[in-house]
C-alpha positions as CSV (number, residue, x, y, z in Angstrom):
1,X,-0.1,-0.1,-0.1
2,X,1.2,3.4,-0.7
3,X,0.9,6.3,1.7
4,X,-2.2,8.6,1.7
5,X,-1.1,12.3,0.5
6,X,-2.6,15.2,2.5
7,X,-2.1,18.5,1.6
8,X,-4.6,20.1,4.0
9,X,-2.7,21.5,7.1
10,X,0.7,20.2,5.9
11,X,3.1,19.8,9.1
12,X,0.3,20.8,11.4
13,X,-1.6,17.4,10.5
14,X,1.5,16.5,13.0
15,X,-0.4,17.4,16.3
16,X,1.3,19.7,19.0
17,X,3.5,21.7,16.6
18,X,3.4,25.2,16.6
19,X,4.2,27.6,13.6
20,X,4.6,31.3,13.5
21,X,5.7,33.8,11.1
22,X,6.9,37.3,11.0
23,X,8.2,39.9,8.2
24,X,7.4,42.1,5.4
25,X,5.8,41.1,2.2
26,X,5.9,44.7,0.5
27,X,7.4,46.1,-2.5
28,X,10.3,47.5,-0.5
29,X,11.0,44.7,1.6
30,X,10.6,41.1,1.1
31,X,12.0,39.1,3.9
32,X,10.6,37.5,7.2
33,X,11.7,34.6,9.8
34,X,9.4,31.8,10.6
35,X,9.4,29.7,14.0
36,X,8.7,26.3,14.5
37,X,7.8,24.6,18.1
38,X,8.1,21.2,18.6
39,X,6.0,19.5,21.7
40,X,7.9,19.6,24.8
41,X,9.8,15.9,24.9
42,X,10.2,15.7,21.0
43,X,13.4,14.3,19.6
44,X,15.2,16.8,17.0
45,X,18.0,16.0,14.3
46,X,19.1,18.0,11.4
47,X,21.4,17.3,8.1
48,X,23.3,20.0,6.3
49,X,24.1,18.9,2.8
50,X,24.3,22.5,0.9
51,X,27.9,24.0,0.0
52,X,26.9,27.6,1.8
53,X,25.0,27.1,4.5
54,X,24.0,29.6,7.2
55,X,23.1,27.8,10.4
56,X,22.9,28.2,14.3
57,X,23.1,25.6,17.2
58,X,22.7,22.5,14.9
59,X,25.7,20.5,16.8
60,X,23.8,20.5,19.8
61,X,21.0,18.1,18.4
62,X,23.5,16.0,16.8
63,X,23.2,12.2,18.0
64,X,25.5,11.6,21.0
65,X,25.0,14.8,22.4
66,X,22.4,15.4,25.7
67,X,18.9,14.4,24.4
68,X,17.2,17.7,25.1
69,X,15.9,18.1,22.0
70,X,15.1,22.0,20.9
71,X,12.4,24.5,21.9
72,X,11.9,26.0,18.7
73,X,13.4,25.8,15.1
74,X,14.2,28.9,13.2
75,X,14.0,29.1,9.3
76,X,14.9,32.8,8.4
77,X,15.5,34.9,5.7
78,X,18.3,37.4,5.6
79,X,21.3,34.9,5.0
80,X,23.9,34.8,7.9
81,X,22.9,38.2,9.2
82,X,19.1,37.1,9.5
83,X,20.3,34.5,12.5
84,X,20.2,37.3,14.7
85,X,16.5,36.6,15.0
86,X,17.4,33.6,17.3
87,X,18.1,36.2,20.1
88,X,14.6,37.8,19.9
89,X,13.0,33.9,19.3
90,X,15.5,33.1,22.8
91,X,14.1,35.6,24.6
92,X,10.5,35.2,23.9
93,X,11.1,31.5,25.0
94,X,12.7,32.2,28.0
95,X,9.9,34.9,29.1
96,X,7.6,31.5,28.1
97,X,9.5,29.3,30.7
98,X,10.5,27.3,27.6
99,X,14.3,26.2,27.6
100,X,17.0,23.7,29.5
101,X,16.7,24.2,33.1
102,X,20.1,25.9,34.3
103,X,21.6,23.6,36.9
104,X,21.3,25.3,40.4
105,X,19.4,28.0,39.2
106,X,15.5,28.1,39.8
107,X,13.5,29.9,37.3
108,X,16.3,30.0,34.8
109,X,15.8,28.5,31.5
110,X,18.4,28.2,28.4
111,X,16.3,28.0,25.4
112,X,18.0,25.7,22.6
113,X,17.0,27.2,19.3
114,X,18.7,25.5,16.2
115,X,18.1,27.5,13.1
116,X,19.3,28.3,9.4
117,X,19.4,31.2,7.0
118,X,18.3,31.4,3.0
119,X,19.5,34.0,0.9
120,X,17.1,36.7,0.1
121,X,19.1,40.0,0.4
122,X,18.2,42.8,-2.1
123,X,14.9,41.2,-3.5
124,X,12.6,44.2,-2.5
125,X,13.0,47.5,-3.8
126,X,14.3,49.1,-0.6
127,X,17.1,48.9,1.3
128,X,18.4,45.9,2.7
129,X,16.9,44.9,5.8
130,X,17.1,41.4,7.3
131,X,14.8,40.2,9.5
132,X,15.2,41.2,13.2
133,X,15.4,39.9,16.6
134,X,11.8,41.7,17.4
135,X,10.8,39.9,14.4
136,X,11.9,36.7,15.5
137,X,10.0,37.1,18.9
138,X,6.9,38.0,17.1
139,X,7.4,34.8,14.9
140,X,8.0,32.2,17.9
141,X,5.1,34.0,20.1
142,X,2.7,33.4,17.5
143,X,3.9,29.8,17.2
144,X,3.5,29.4,21.2
145,X,0.1,31.0,20.6
146,X,-0.9,28.4,18.0
147,X,-0.7,25.8,20.8
148,X,-2.0,27.6,23.5
149,X,1.2,28.0,25.3
150,X,1.2,29.4,28.8
151,X,3.2,33.0,28.4
152,X,2.6,33.4,24.7
153,X,1.0,36.9,23.5
154,X,-2.1,35.9,21.4
155,X,-2.0,39.4,19.9
156,X,1.2,38.2,18.1
157,X,-0.5,35.9,16.2
158,X,-3.3,38.4,14.6
159,X,-1.6,38.2,11.2
160,X,-0.2,34.8,10.6
161,X,1.2,35.9,7.2
162,X,3.5,38.4,8.9
163,X,2.7,40.6,6.0
164,X,3.1,44.2,6.3
165,X,0.5,46.7,4.5
166,X,1.3,46.6,0.6
167,X,1.6,49.8,-1.9
168,X,2.0,50.2,-5.5
169,X,-0.9,47.7,-6.8
170,X,-4.2,47.8,-7.6
171,X,-4.8,44.4,-6.5
172,X,-4.3,43.8,-2.6
173,X,-5.2,40.0,-2.8
174,X,-2.4,39.8,-5.7
175,X,0.3,41.1,-3.3
176,X,-0.3,39.8,0.1
177,X,-0.7,36.1,1.4
178,X,-4.1,35.0,2.2
179,X,-5.3,35.3,5.7
180,X,-8.9,33.8,5.5
181,X,-8.2,30.2,4.4
182,X,-8.6,27.2,7.2
183,X,-5.0,26.4,6.0
184,X,-3.5,29.6,7.3
185,X,-4.1,29.5,11.0
186,X,-1.3,30.2,10.8
187,X,-0.3,29.6,7.2
188,X,1.8,26.6,6.2
189,X,2.4,27.9,2.8
190,X,2.6,31.0,0.5
191,X,4.7,34.2,0.6
192,X,5.2,34.2,4.4
193,X,8.0,34.3,7.2
194,X,11.1,33.1,6.3
195,X,10.2,32.2,2.5
196,X,8.7,35.8,1.6
197,X,11.7,36.5,-0.5
198,X,12.5,33.4,-1.9
199,X,13.5,32.7,-5.5
200,X,14.0,29.6,-7.8
201,X,15.4,28.5,-10.9
202,X,18.3,30.9,-11.5
203,X,16.2,33.9,-10.3
204,X,13.4,33.2,-12.8
205,X,10.6,32.5,-10.7
206,X,9.7,33.2,-7.0
207,X,9.4,30.5,-4.4
208,X,7.5,30.2,-1.1
209,X,6.8,28.3,1.5
210,X,5.0,24.5,1.1
211,X,3.8,21.9,3.4
212,X,2.5,18.3,2.7
213,X,1.8,15.3,4.8
214,X,1.5,11.4,4.1
215,X,-0.5,8.9,6.3
216,X,1.3,5.6,6.2
217,X,-0.3,2.2,6.0
218,X,1.4,1.6,9.9
219,X,-0.5,4.6,11.3
220,X,2.3,7.0,11.4
221,X,1.9,10.5,10.0
222,X,5.0,12.3,8.2
223,X,4.7,15.7,6.8
224,X,7.1,18.7,5.5
225,X,7.7,22.3,6.0
226,X,10.0,23.5,3.0
227,X,11.0,27.1,2.1
228,X,11.8,27.0,-1.1
229,X,14.6,29.0,-2.5
230,X,16.7,26.6,-4.6
231,X,19.2,27.7,-7.0
232,X,17.9,25.1,-9.4
233,X,14.9,24.8,-11.5
234,X,11.7,22.8,-10.8
235,X,11.6,21.3,-14.2
236,X,12.6,21.6,-17.9
237,X,11.7,24.6,-20.4
238,X,9.2,22.7,-21.7
239,X,7.0,22.4,-18.6
240,X,8.1,18.8,-17.4
241,X,8.6,18.7,-13.6
242,X,11.6,16.6,-12.2
243,X,8.9,15.6,-9.6
244,X,6.7,14.2,-12.5
245,X,7.1,10.7,-11.7
246,X,6.2,11.1,-8.0
247,X,3.1,13.2,-8.9
248,X,2.0,10.2,-11.3
249,X,2.7,7.4,-8.8
250,X,0.1,9.3,-6.6
251,X,-2.5,9.3,-9.5
252,X,-3.0,12.8,-10.0
253,X,-3.9,13.9,-13.6
254,X,-2.8,17.2,-13.4
255,X,-2.9,19.8,-16.3
256,X,0.3,20.1,-18.4
257,X,2.6,23.2,-17.6
258,X,2.7,25.1,-20.8
259,X,6.7,26.1,-20.2
260,X,9.0,27.2,-17.4
261,X,11.3,30.0,-17.7
262,X,14.8,29.4,-19.1
263,X,17.6,29.9,-16.8
264,X,20.8,31.6,-17.5
265,X,23.7,29.6,-16.1
266,X,24.8,31.0,-12.6
267,X,26.9,33.8,-12.3
268,X,30.0,35.1,-10.2
269,X,28.4,37.3,-7.5
270,X,31.7,39.5,-7.9
271,X,31.1,40.2,-11.7
272,X,30.1,43.8,-12.3
273,X,28.2,42.9,-15.8
274,X,26.3,40.0,-13.7
275,X,25.6,42.4,-11.0
276,X,24.3,44.8,-13.5
277,X,21.9,42.4,-14.8
278,X,20.6,40.9,-11.6
279,X,22.2,37.5,-12.1
280,X,24.8,38.2,-9.5
281,X,22.0,37.1,-7.2
282,X,21.1,33.8,-8.9
283,X,24.5,32.5,-7.0
284,X,22.9,32.7,-3.7
285,X,20.1,30.7,-2.6
286,X,19.3,28.0,-0.2
287,X,16.4,25.4,0.8
288,X,15.2,25.1,4.0
289,X,13.2,22.2,5.2
290,X,11.7,20.5,8.5
291,X,10.2,17.1,8.1
292,X,8.2,15.7,11.3
293,X,6.6,12.8,12.4
294,X,4.3,11.4,15.2
295,X,6.1,8.0,15.3
296,X,8.5,7.0,18.3
297,X,12.1,7.8,16.9
298,X,15.6,7.9,18.8
299,X,18.2,10.4,18.0
300,X,19.7,8.2,15.4
301,X,16.4,7.5,13.6
302,X,15.5,11.2,13.9
303,X,18.8,12.4,12.3
304,X,18.2,9.3,9.5
305,X,15.1,10.9,8.5
306,X,16.6,14.5,8.0
307,X,19.4,12.9,5.7
308,X,16.9,10.9,4.0
309,X,15.1,14.1,3.3
310,X,17.3,15.3,1.1
311,X,16.5,12.8,-1.5
312,X,13.2,14.7,-1.7
313,X,15.0,17.8,-2.5
314,X,17.2,16.2,-5.1
315,X,14.1,14.7,-6.7
316,X,12.3,18.0,-7.0
317,X,15.2,20.3,-8.0
318,X,17.9,20.3,-10.7
319,X,20.8,20.8,-9.8
320,X,20.4,20.7,-6.2
321,X,22.9,20.9,-3.2
322,X,25.1,23.1,-5.0
323,X,28.0,24.9,-3.8
324,X,25.6,28.2,-3.6
325,X,22.8,26.4,-1.2
326,X,23.0,25.8,2.0
327,X,20.2,23.1,1.9
328,X,19.4,21.9,5.2
329,X,16.8,19.5,6.6
330,X,15.6,19.8,10.1
331,X,13.6,16.7,11.4
332,X,11.0,16.1,14.5
333,X,9.9,13.1,16.1
334,X,7.1,13.7,18.6
335,X,7.0,10.4,19.6
336,X,3.1,9.5,20.4
337,X,2.7,6.3,17.6
338,X,5.1,3.8,18.5
339,X,7.0,1.6,16.0
340,X,5.6,-2.1,15.6
341,X,7.9,-4.7,17.5
342,X,9.9,-5.5,14.3
343,X,10.6,-1.8,13.8
344,X,12.9,-1.8,10.6
345,X,9.9,-1.9,8.0
346,X,8.0,1.1,9.8
347,X,11.6,3.0,10.0
348,X,11.9,2.2,6.1
349,X,8.7,3.5,5.4
350,X,9.0,6.8,7.5
351,X,12.4,7.6,5.9
352,X,11.1,6.8,2.6
353,X,7.9,9.3,3.2
354,X,10.3,11.7,4.4
355,X,11.8,12.3,0.8
356,X,8.3,12.1,-0.5
357,X,6.9,14.6,1.7
358,X,9.6,17.3,1.2
359,X,9.4,16.8,-2.8
360,X,5.4,17.4,-2.6
361,X,6.1,20.5,-0.5
362,X,8.5,21.7,-2.7
363,X,6.0,21.6,-5.8
364,X,3.3,23.2,-3.1
365,X,5.9,25.9,-2.7
366,X,6.4,26.7,-6.1
367,X,2.3,26.6,-6.4
368,X,1.5,28.8,-3.4
369,X,4.0,31.7,-3.9
370,X,1.7,34.8,-4.1
371,X,1.8,36.6,-7.6
372,X,1.9,40.5,-7.1
373,X,1.7,43.2,-9.5
374,X,4.1,44.3,-12.3
375,X,5.2,47.3,-10.6
376,X,7.0,45.3,-7.8
377,X,9.3,44.2,-10.6
378,X,9.5,40.7,-9.6
379,X,9.9,37.3,-11.3
380,X,6.5,35.3,-11.7
381,X,5.0,32.7,-9.9
382,X,4.2,29.3,-11.3
383,X,0.6,30.5,-10.7
384,X,1.0,33.4,-13.1
385,X,2.7,30.8,-15.4
386,X,0.3,27.8,-15.3
387,X,-2.9,28.5,-13.6
388,X,-4.8,25.4,-14.5
389,X,-1.7,23.5,-12.8
390,X,-2.0,25.5,-9.6
391,X,-5.5,25.4,-9.5
392,X,-5.7,21.6,-9.7
393,X,-2.6,21.2,-7.3
394,X,-4.4,23.6,-4.8
395,X,-7.3,21.5,-5.1
396,X,-5.6,18.5,-3.6
397,X,-7.4,17.9,0.0
């Protein structure tokens, strides 16, 4: 039996996970930060494969370290500068009493916040303004509020998109991520949080957040959340997706994509001519993902799930894991559904599903990027290019 795919609430199909965003989706500023809060007691892992990563506190969740886990995982824009958002996340978590108990210091906690950043600098029309610590704090407070955590400020989750007021467009709906969908409470997809400024295909298209879940015959659920900001493309110029074999395997008869933009080769960021043409930032990307399951996994098995997820990136993007991508996959085991007595078949299924969920979430991210007005001077979205395909994909329950 093959798994049952569920677009629905994406990674929030795993009970207990909190998700929050902050940032600006305006013509002048396209950047933000996303915080994911695992349930207390979750096991957390990470696997970094890209050649240009920007990460924080990933060593502390490697197998062989203490098994505390993580209080939040941060996916942020702003490249390495955006990692400053972790300071705000940590402060907000400490205020909420979330963190590793400091030995012999009553009422003192040390939040552990692994993080990774993608490159989105200079993609808005205004001055470069990476995400800030205050936006990190707002994102994690929204995530805490989403799961009803003590100490969270519910006013911080009033706008789950993290979008600011938009200007210079006749159609506000075409310049701000949707806020009235059941899927967006808070949003698991679209131009939100750490993926507001995402681009793909050598800067020829806009990316975003996508999310998908798979229900396995064993009763376990595996789900992925992806900030798609890859150097590579999602398919060929004639519109054939690299992920087409997986989409067909699930029996989906989706409309054809009439064509995809033809990318130029990656440019040297220091080349003056490339900078003049805007091609210089095509060599500055990174795809970030979180894959989660309700299965009971130990630290090594959880980390292996993150490693398996990278196959999903390679299946959806070509080229992937390049010198200019900091591709990073985090993993979460909430540990509510036991494995079978003979665990190996379950583990194989869970790790295979991690790759499939990430591939589906990457296509979902391309489909879910929010179109903007031409005056914003931004690349098109997949919805702009192939509205029939996008409509059919978003109709998947």
